[in-house]
N, C-alpha and C positions, 0 to 999 in steps of 0.2 A: 547162333545164339544172339546175334546183334541185328539191329535194324539196318536197312539198306541206306548207305550214305546218299546225300542229295547229289544226283548226277548232273544237275543243272549248272553247278559252279565248278570250275576247274580247281584242282588242289592248290595251286599257287594263290589264286584269288581268295580262297577260303582261309589260307594261312595268314595272308596279309590282313584280311578282315579280322581274324582272331587277335592279331597284334594291335590293330587300330582301336579296338574296343577299350584299351587301357587309357586312351586319351580323351574319352568321353567325359564331360563335366560330372555326370552322376557317379561314374566310377572313381574319379579323382576325389570327390567329396567323401566317398566311403573310405578311400585310402587314408585321408587325413583323420577321419573318425577312428580308424583302426589304430593310429598313433595315440589318440586320446584314450582309447580303450586299454592299450597295453601299458601305458605310462604308470597308472597307480599300482599295478600288481606288486612290483618289487618293494614299493614304499611301505607296505604292510607285511612284506615277506623277507626276501634275502637282504635287502639294504637295511631294513630295521634290525635284522639279526646281527649284522656287522656292527651297527651302532651299539646295540645292547652288549655285545661281546667286548667292544672297546671300553665301555663304561663299567665293566666288571660284573655284569649280571651272570648268575650261574647258568650252566648249560641246561640243567633240568627245566628251569623257567623259560629259557629261550626255546627249548623244544616244544613246550606247551603253547608257544605263540603261533604254532602252525594252525591251531584251532581257530584263529581269527579269520582264516580263509573259508570257514564254513558257509558264509553267505553266498559264495560262488556256487556251492553245491545245491543249496536250497532256494535259489533265487526264483524257481518256478512257483513257489508258494505265494509270493507277492506280485508275480508278473501280471495277474489279472488287473491289478490297480492301473497299470499303464494302458490297458485296453479299454477299461471301463470309465475312468475318471479323467478329467482335465485338470491341469495345473492352473490355479487362479491367475488371471492377468496374462501370464506367459502363453498359455494355450489359446487365449482369445486373440493375442497379437500375432502368434507364430503358427498356430495349428497344434493339434494334440502331440504329434511325435516330436516336433521341434521344440515345443514348449517343455516337454519332459526332458529333452536333451539338455537344453540350457539350464533347467532347474538342477539336474544331476551334476552338470559340470560346475556350476557355481557352488553347489554342495561339496563337491570334491575339492575345489580350490580352498574353501574354508576349512575342510577337515584336514587336508594336507598341511596347511599353515599351522593349524592348531597342534597337530602331531609334532611338527618341527619345533614348536615352542615348549614342548614338554621336556622334562629332564628325567632320564631313567634312574638316576641315583637318588632323586628326591620324591618322585611320585610315580611308581610303577603302575598303580591302578589307572592314572590318567593316560599313560602310554597305551595300556590295554584298551581303554575306552576309545582313544583316538584311532588306534589301528582297526578296531571293529567298525567304527564309523566310516573310515576310508574304504574298507573292504565292502561294506554294505552299499555305499554310494557307488563304488566301482561296479559291483554286480548289477545294480539297478541301471547304470549307464549301459552296460553290456546288453541287458534286456531290450532297452529302447533302440540301441544301435542295430541290433539284429533285426528287430521289427522294421526299422527304417530302411535298412538295406534290402530286405526282402520286398518291401512294398514300393521302393523307389526305382529299383533296377528292373529293366526288361528281363524276361526269362533268359534271353541269349547273353545277357550281361552278368548273370549271377556268378558264373565261374570266375570271370575276370575280377568282379567286385570282391569276391572272397579271397582271391590270390593277392590283390593289392592290400586288402584288409589284414591278412595274415602277415605279409611282409612288413607293413607299417606297425602292426602290433608288436612284432619282434624288435623293431627299432625303438618303439616306445619303452619296451622292457629294458633294452640296453641303456636308454637315456636315464631311466630312474634307477638302474642298477649300477653298471660300470660308470656311467656318466656322472651320477651323484658322488660316487666314491672318488673319482678323479678330481672333481671339483673340491670335495672336502680336503683331500690331500694337498691340492694346490693352495687352498686357503690357509692350511696349517703352515705350509712352507713360506707363506707371505707374512706369517706372524699373527694371524687372526687367532683370538683366544679359543682354546679347545672347546670351551662350553658353547661357543657361538657357531662353530663351523657347520655342525649338523643342522642347526636352525636355518642357515643360509642355503645349505644343500636342499632342504625341503622347500624353502621359499622358491628356489630356482625351478624345482620340479613343478610346483604349483603354477608358476608363471608359464611353463610350457603347456599347461592345460588350456590356456587361452586359445591355443591353436584349434582345439576342438570347438570352442565357442564361435570362433571366426568361421570355421567350416559349416557349422550349423546355421549361422545367419546367412551364409552365401547359398545354402541349399534351398531346394524347393520342397515344400510340404507335399508328401504323397497324397493322392486323391483319397478323400474320406471314404471309408467302407460303407455299405448299406447299413442303415440303422436296424440292428437286430435286438437291441435292448431299449425299452421305453425310458427315455431320459427324464420323464416326469417322476419316475420312481425315486425313492430315497437312495443316497449313495451306496449304502450297505446292500440294498436290494439289487441295485445295478451290478455291484461287484459280485454278488452271489450268482446272478443270472449269467454274467460274463464267464465266470469260472466254470460253471456247470455246462454252459453252452459250448465252450472251447473243447472240454474233454468229451462231451457227448457227441459233438459233431464229428470228431476224429474217430471215435469208436464205432460210429455208424457206417463208416466207409467199408468197402469191400476188402476182405483180407486184412483188417486193421491189426489183429493180433500178430499175424505173420510179419507185417510191416514193422511193428514195434520190436519184434524179436530180431529182425534184420538190422534195425537201428542199433540194438545192443551189441550184435555180433560182428558187424562189418569191420570195425577198427580193433576188434579184440586181439587178433593175431599180432598186430603192431604193438598194442599195449602190453600184451603178454610177454613179449621179448623185451620191450623197452623198460619194464619195471626192474629188470636185473642187468641191464646193459652196463651201467657204471660198475656194479659189483663184479661182473664178469671180467671187465677190462682190468680192474685193479687186481683181481684174484689171479689172473694168468701171468702177472708180472710187470704191467705198466705202472709207472708212477703217476700220481695225481696231476702233476704239472703237465706231463705229456698229454694225458687224457683231456684236461681242461683246454689246453692249447688247440688240440685237434677239433674238439667239439665246438668250442666258442668261435674259432676262426673258420676253418674249412667247413665244419658242419653247418654253421650259420649260413655261409655262402651257398652251400648245396641246397639247404632248405628254402632259401629265398628263390633260387633259380627253379627248384622243383615246384614251388607254389605258382610261379608265373607260367611254367609249362603246363601245370594242371589246369589253370584258368584258360589257356589257349586251347587245350584239348576239349574241355567242356564246351567251349564256344564252337569248335569245329566238328565235334562228333555228337551223336545221340547220347543222352544221359545213360542209358543202359550199357552202351558200349564203353563209355568212360568208367563206369563202375566195374565192369569186367577187367579192364586194363589196370585200374587202380588196385583191385583185389589181388590179381596175379602178381603185380609188382611188389606189393607188401609181403605176399607169401614168399616170393623169391628172395627178397632182401634179407629175410631172417636166416636164410641158408648161408649168407656171407659171413655171419657170425660163427656158424659151424666151421666154415673154412678158416676163419681167424683162430678158432680154438685149435685147429689142426696145425696151422702155421706157427703159432706161438708169438713170442714178443718180436714184432716187426713193425716199426713205425709206418713204413709204406703200406703194409697190409692193413694196419689200423686205420690209416687215412682213407684207403680205398673203401673199407667197410663202412666207415662213418659217412662218406660221401654217398654211397649207395643207399644207406639206411635213411639219411635225411632227405635225399632227393625223392626217393620213392614214397616215403612217409608223407612228405608235403603234397605230392600229387594226390595220394589217397585222401588226405584231409580236405583238400579243395574240392575234389569230386564228391566226397561224402557230404560236405556242407552244401554244395549245390543241390544235392538230392534232398537234404533236409529243408532247404528253402523252397523247393518245388512242392514238398508235402504241405507246407504252410500256405495253402492257396486261399484259405478263408480269411479275408482281410480284416474281418471284425475280431479275429482271435489270434493274429499273427504273433504277438509278443508272448502270449500264454503258451500256445502250442510249440513255438520254437524253444522256449525255455524248458518245457517238459521233454522235448526230444533230445536236447543236449544233455539234460540230466540223465536220461536213459542211456545215452551214448557213454556217459562217464562210468556206468556200472561195469563195463568191461575193463576199464582202466583201473578201477578200484577193487570192487568185490571179487570179480571173476579171476583177476590176475594175482590175487593175494596169496594163492598157494604155490606160486611158481618156484619159490625157494626150495620147497620140499622136493619138488620134481627134479630140480637141478642137482640137489644133493644126491638123489638116488640114481639119476641117469648119467651124470656128467655133462659138461657144457656142450659138447658137440651134439649129443643126442637131444639135449634140452631144446636147443634152437631148432633142430629138425622137428621136434614135437610142436613147437610154437608155429612153425610153418604149416603143419598139418591142421592146426586149429582153425585155419582159414576156411577149411572145406565146408563146415556147416553154413557159413554165410554165403558161400558161392552156390551151394545147393538151394538156399532160400532165394538167392538172386535169380537162378534159373527158373524156379517155381513161380516167382512173381512175374517174370517176363513171359512165361508160357500162359499165365493167367490174364495177360494183357494189362498188368498194373501200370506200366510206364506210358501206355496210351492215354491213361486218365490224367497224367501230369502235364503241366504246361511244357511245351517244347523248349529245348534249350538252344535251338538254332533259330535265327531270325529268317 
């Protein structure tokens, strides 16, 4: 089922080479951009919810604030802008990708500071506006960073680049989540006025965004793609030609529909179980504090290690082999929850289950994103195609997994997680079919 490994390199040399890739300047730049990408997420999400709760906003209104995250789902709609158009002055000085990066990072800093100066008790509409602007700027930055990563890194560096990106992304989320909350609490303990502590928390987060600007300025602009759109056309015409060209080019590829279906299904088994993991743990008798401590502490560490392990695996093995390993690991990890349902309330068992789930899930994510990056080989449409693929991948996490609760109620927890493991089979069958068709031979190699 897998390609023959390169016999010219001994295993030890291959492993050391897989580790050394993380020290390459291009990979380190992507790592710092990952921090800048993860930082804004909590500022319009969980951190904002804590702020609103503390200021007495009702729970119904706070719940509706989850809608400000919609730009992350629909970012593919405006992704063609970053492929078709330059940012005045910035793109001339830095190149298209870096120009867009600096523009979105400055936009984010301004939006985060604006949100920090708002007062939930006096002007909730301004808070909503500020949160939407932060989310939109953050989603746009994600579009450009994804394109920059795919275009900047060599095929053999994609897995490592994504592993570093994911790790730094999680650290960025911690900085704007737990980090801002700790800073706010510390400022309160020092006697800073309650009305001002959140403003300073958001200003501190905005200051951290300058790390992304520094990384962008130190980076090298990717080689410009061949001109496929006539730049003498008006901007709206160029935008239309870029959007239709991106989608049309992909759909003209061999087995395009099967590839898109595989993109939807590969992470489905992981998402199917993950949608109800928290509810399952609380339902069988664990308290929220125990679950949070295990997930945020041990789970985060396992996810970071798994991400780097996945990057090393993609570097050392053929892409198809890595996808097989990631698929089976995700499938097997769901069965650990069936085991936990049988064991019952046991902190060691919960810890082992969370370690396995986070470690294998991170490997699967890095391998999958390396595959998505390999699919976006048309450099003229990288941002648009990658945004579209990630939107399709989210279908499994949202729409397809939405009925899991009804299945769990009918089958019981142990059987439910066994069913989620079996849900990986369609994606593995598609993987086999694509491999037999020679699909992976058409993609850029992941080994140097």
